[in-house]
C-alpha positions in Angstrom: 128.2 87.8 109.4 127.3 91.4 110.2 126.5 94.3 108.0 126.7 98.1 108.5 124.1 100.3 106.9 124.4 104.1 107.0 121.1 105.9 106.6 119.9 109.5 106.7 117.1 110.3 109.1 114.7 110.4 106.1 115.9 107.0 104.9 115.6 105.5 108.4 112.0 106.8 108.7 111.1 105.4 105.3 112.6 102.0 106.2 110.8 102.0 109.5 107.5 102.9 107.8 107.9 100.0 105.4 108.8 97.6 108.2 105.8 98.7 110.3 103.5 98.2 107.3 104.8 94.7 106.7 104.5 93.9 110.4 100.8 95.0 110.3 100.1 93.1 107.2 101.6 89.9 108.6 99.2 90.0 111.5 96.1 90.8 109.4 95.8 94.6 110.0 94.9 95.2 106.4 93.0 98.3 107.3 96.4 100.0 107.7 97.1 99.8 104.0 95.3 103.0 103.0 96.6 104.8 106.1 100.2 103.9 105.3 99.8 104.9 101.6 98.0 108.2 102.3 99.7 109.2 105.6 97.7 111.4 107.9 94.9 112.1 105.4 91.7 112.6 107.4 89.7 114.1 104.5 86.0 113.1 104.2 86.7 111.4 100.9 89.6 109.3 102.3 87.5 108.3 105.4 84.6 107.3 103.1 86.8 105.2 100.9 88.5 103.6 103.9 85.2 102.7 105.4 84.0 101.2 102.1 87.1 99.0 101.8 87.0 97.8 105.5 84.7 94.8 105.0 86.9 93.6 102.1 90.0 94.0 104.2 88.4 92.3 107.2 87.6 89.3 104.8 91.3 89.1 103.9 92.2 88.9 107.6 89.7 86.1 108.1 91.3 84.2 105.2 95.0 84.7 106.0 94.9 85.2 109.8 97.8 86.5 111.9 101.3 85.3 111.1 103.7 86.2 113.9 106.5 84.0 112.6 110.2 84.3 113.0 110.5 86.9 110.3 107.7 89.0 112.0 109.7 89.0 115.3 112.9 90.0 113.6 111.1 92.8 111.8 109.5 94.0 115.1 112.9 94.0 116.8 114.3 96.1 114.0 111.3 98.5 114.0 111.9 99.1 117.8 115.6 99.7 117.3 115.1 102.2 114.5 112.3 104.1 116.3 114.3 104.3 119.5 117.5 105.5 117.8 115.6 108.3 115.9 113.8 109.3 119.1 117.0 109.4 121.2 118.9 111.4 118.6 116.1 114.0 118.0 114.7 114.2 121.5 117.5 113.3 124.0 116.4 112.9 127.6 112.6 112.8 126.8 110.3 109.9 127.3 107.6 108.5 125.1 106.7 105.2 123.4 109.7 105.5 121.1 112.1 106.0 124.0 111.2 102.7 125.8 113.8 100.0 126.2 113.9 97.8 123.1 112.5 94.4 124.1 113.9 91.5 122.0 111.1 89.3 120.7 113.0 87.2 118.2 115.5 85.6 120.6 118.3 86.9 118.4 120.9 89.6 119.1 119.3 93.1 118.5 120.5 95.3 115.7 122.4 98.4 116.7 121.7 101.8 115.5 123.5 105.0 116.6 123.1 108.5 115.4 126.2 110.0 113.8 126.5 113.8 113.5 127.9 114.9 110.2 
């Protein structure tokens, strides 16, 4: 069975951000939690709190370890597809990490996402 999902650019970015956070959590990159929640905050207070939390987050990684299971690979494929579609629609003809050819890591057929003007 296949599904079609229509998203605005803002919705696609939000979905991609959520997928990326879950990907990072599944492989033990717990230090990304505060960054994902606060965005590009580089304030002194944020950096101090992040640094205080780091040993605790590192301990979690040691307990849970990396989990690149089938779901992780599906999510990674979807993350790549969304990033590339947004990049190609907003910056046609340019190169960058988001413009790279999507590499299937799950062994499943890749999702399709195309920009629709309207």
